[in-house]
C-alpha positions as CSV (number, residue, x, y, z in Angstrom):
1,M,63.2,-116.5,-37.3
2,P,66.6,-118.0,-37.5
3,Y,66.4,-118.7,-34.1
4,V,63.1,-120.2,-33.5
5,A,64.0,-122.5,-37.0
6,L,67.2,-123.7,-34.9
7,Q,65.4,-124.5,-31.4
8,L,63.3,-126.6,-33.6
9,G,65.4,-128.4,-35.8
10,V,63.9,-127.5,-39.1
11,K,66.3,-127.1,-42.1
12,Q,66.9,-123.2,-43.1
13,V,67.2,-122.2,-46.6
14,Y,69.7,-118.8,-46.9
15,P,69.3,-117.5,-50.3
16,G,72.4,-114.9,-50.4
17,R,70.8,-112.5,-52.9
18,Y,67.4,-111.8,-53.9
19,E,66.9,-112.7,-57.5
20,P,63.2,-113.7,-58.4
21,E,64.3,-116.8,-60.5
22,Y,66.7,-118.0,-58.1
23,L,64.4,-117.5,-54.7
24,L,61.9,-120.0,-56.9
25,D,64.5,-122.2,-57.8
26,L,65.1,-122.5,-54.1
27,I,61.7,-122.7,-53.3
28,D,60.8,-125.8,-55.2
29,K,63.9,-127.8,-55.3
30,E,64.2,-127.5,-51.3
31,G,60.6,-127.5,-50.4
32,V,60.7,-124.4,-48.4
33,T,57.2,-124.3,-46.6
34,F,57.7,-120.9,-44.5
35,S,59.3,-117.8,-45.2
36,H,59.1,-114.0,-44.4
37,C,59.9,-111.3,-46.2
38,V,58.6,-107.4,-47.6
39,P,55.8,-106.9,-49.5
40,T,58.4,-105.7,-52.2
41,I,59.9,-109.3,-52.4
42,L,56.7,-111.1,-52.5
43,R,55.6,-108.8,-55.2
44,M,59.2,-109.6,-57.4
45,L,58.8,-113.6,-56.8
46,L,54.5,-113.1,-57.6
47,S,55.6,-111.1,-61.0
48,S,58.1,-113.4,-61.8
49,P,57.4,-115.7,-65.3
50,R,59.2,-118.5,-63.4
51,A,56.0,-118.0,-60.1
52,R,53.7,-119.6,-63.0
53,Q,55.9,-122.6,-63.1
54,V,56.4,-123.5,-59.0
55,D,53.8,-124.6,-57.0
56,L,53.4,-122.6,-54.2
57,S,50.3,-123.8,-53.1
58,H,52.2,-125.4,-49.6
59,W,54.1,-121.8,-49.2
60,K,53.2,-119.9,-45.7
61,V,55.0,-116.2,-45.9
62,V,54.9,-114.0,-43.4
63,V,54.9,-110.3,-44.5
64,G,56.6,-108.0,-42.6
65,G,58.4,-104.4,-43.0
66,A,56.0,-102.8,-44.4
67,A,52.3,-103.1,-45.1
68,L,50.8,-106.3,-47.0
69,P,48.1,-104.0,-49.6
70,I,45.1,-106.1,-50.0
71,A,46.5,-106.8,-54.2
72,L,48.9,-108.1,-52.6
73,A,47.7,-110.3,-50.2
74,Q,44.8,-111.1,-53.2
75,E,47.0,-112.4,-55.5
76,A,48.9,-114.5,-53.2
77,L,45.6,-116.5,-51.6
78,R,45.4,-117.3,-55.9
79,R,48.3,-119.1,-55.6
80,G,47.5,-121.2,-52.7
81,I,49.9,-119.2,-50.8
82,D,48.6,-119.5,-47.2
83,I,50.1,-115.1,-46.6
84,F,49.4,-112.5,-43.6
85,A,51.0,-110.0,-42.6
86,G,52.6,-109.5,-39.1
87,Y,54.1,-106.4,-37.4
88,G,56.7,-105.9,-35.0
89,M,60.0,-103.7,-34.7
90,S,64.0,-104.4,-34.1
91,E,64.0,-103.5,-30.4
92,A,61.2,-106.6,-30.4
93,C,63.4,-109.5,-32.0
94,P,61.2,-108.8,-34.1
95,V,57.9,-109.7,-34.7
96,L,54.9,-108.4,-32.2
97,T,51.4,-109.5,-33.9
98,L,50.8,-111.5,-36.3
99,A,47.5,-112.1,-38.4
100,Q,47.1,-115.8,-38.8
101,L,43.1,-116.3,-38.8
102,P,42.4,-117.3,-35.2
103,P,39.5,-119.8,-34.5
104,H,37.8,-117.8,-32.5
105,L,36.5,-115.3,-35.7
106,G,34.6,-117.7,-37.1
107,K,34.1,-118.0,-40.3
108,L,34.4,-114.6,-42.4
109,D,33.8,-114.2,-45.4
110,A,36.5,-113.2,-47.8
111,D,37.0,-109.7,-47.8
112,G,36.8,-109.8,-44.3
113,E,39.5,-112.0,-44.0
114,L,41.5,-110.6,-46.9
115,R,41.2,-107.3,-44.8
116,F,42.2,-109.3,-42.0
117,R,45.4,-111.4,-43.1
118,S,46.6,-107.5,-44.4
119,S,45.9,-106.3,-40.9
120,A,48.5,-105.8,-37.9
121,G,46.6,-108.7,-36.7
122,C,47.0,-109.8,-32.5
123,A,49.3,-109.8,-30.0
124,I,51.7,-112.9,-30.1
125,P,51.6,-115.1,-27.1
126,L,53.8,-113.2,-24.0
127,V,52.9,-109.8,-25.8
128,E,50.9,-107.4,-24.1
129,L,50.2,-104.2,-26.6
130,R,47.3,-101.3,-26.4
131,T,47.5,-98.4,-28.2
132,V,47.5,-94.7,-26.2
133,D,46.3,-91.3,-26.9
134,Q,49.0,-88.3,-25.5
135,T,48.0,-88.5,-22.3
136,E,48.0,-92.1,-22.1
137,S,44.5,-93.2,-22.2
138,E,43.2,-95.4,-23.8
139,P,42.0,-94.1,-27.2
140,S,39.1,-94.8,-28.4
141,T,37.5,-97.5,-30.4
142,T,36.0,-96.1,-33.3
143,G,38.9,-96.4,-35.1
144,Q,39.8,-92.8,-35.6
145,G,42.6,-90.5,-34.7
146,C,45.9,-92.1,-34.4
147,G,48.1,-93.4,-30.8
148,E,51.3,-94.7,-29.3
149,I,51.5,-98.0,-29.4
150,V,52.8,-99.4,-26.0
151,V,54.1,-103.3,-25.1
152,R,55.7,-105.4,-23.0
153,A,57.3,-108.6,-23.8
154,P,60.3,-110.6,-22.2
155,W,62.5,-110.0,-24.9
156,L,61.7,-106.4,-25.7
157,T,65.8,-104.7,-25.5
158,Q,65.9,-102.8,-22.4
159,G,67.5,-100.1,-23.6
160,Y,69.9,-98.2,-27.1
161,L,73.9,-98.7,-27.0
162,H,75.5,-95.9,-26.1
163,Q,72.1,-93.4,-26.1
164,A,71.0,-93.0,-22.6
165,D,69.1,-90.4,-23.6
166,A,66.8,-92.3,-25.5
167,S,66.9,-95.9,-23.3
168,R,65.8,-93.8,-20.3
169,Y,62.8,-92.2,-22.2
170,Q,62.3,-96.1,-23.5
171,R,62.7,-97.4,-19.5
172,M,59.8,-94.2,-18.3
173,R,57.4,-95.1,-20.4
174,S,58.0,-99.0,-20.2
175,N,57.4,-98.5,-16.1
176,R,54.3,-95.9,-16.8
177,S,52.6,-99.2,-18.7
């Protein structure tokens, strides 16, 4: 996130510590409009008595690092926060998907919108992503079972520092996709 913000020339606010009242004061004082955090931080902020005194209706938040619980998303939406989940990993610098509501979905009912915002979402531009089973075939689209995520993007790491075997496996896997 800091690299994108820097390239866009937007103001960045770094809190240094994660105390709910302090963070809420920064959001209020600095006019923060966009953040990313894990569900635990968002829960701490929304549970703080100070949250009732801060207008959060201008705030957009991407939640990652863990699944976004539907109840937490619902509470954030009730407070006027534009909340949605993202999925990624360190090797992907870090984002691969976002659950922002794309126009092609059309109008969803409240439950459908909440479920989508809490899902892994859709691949962001320049990311090719799919799940495969043990034979590296496409798994069933019924939503049953599990699979392995196979991803291609220009910014993925090429290997792991001082881990030749893990890097070799990663390249072997990526050459098959």
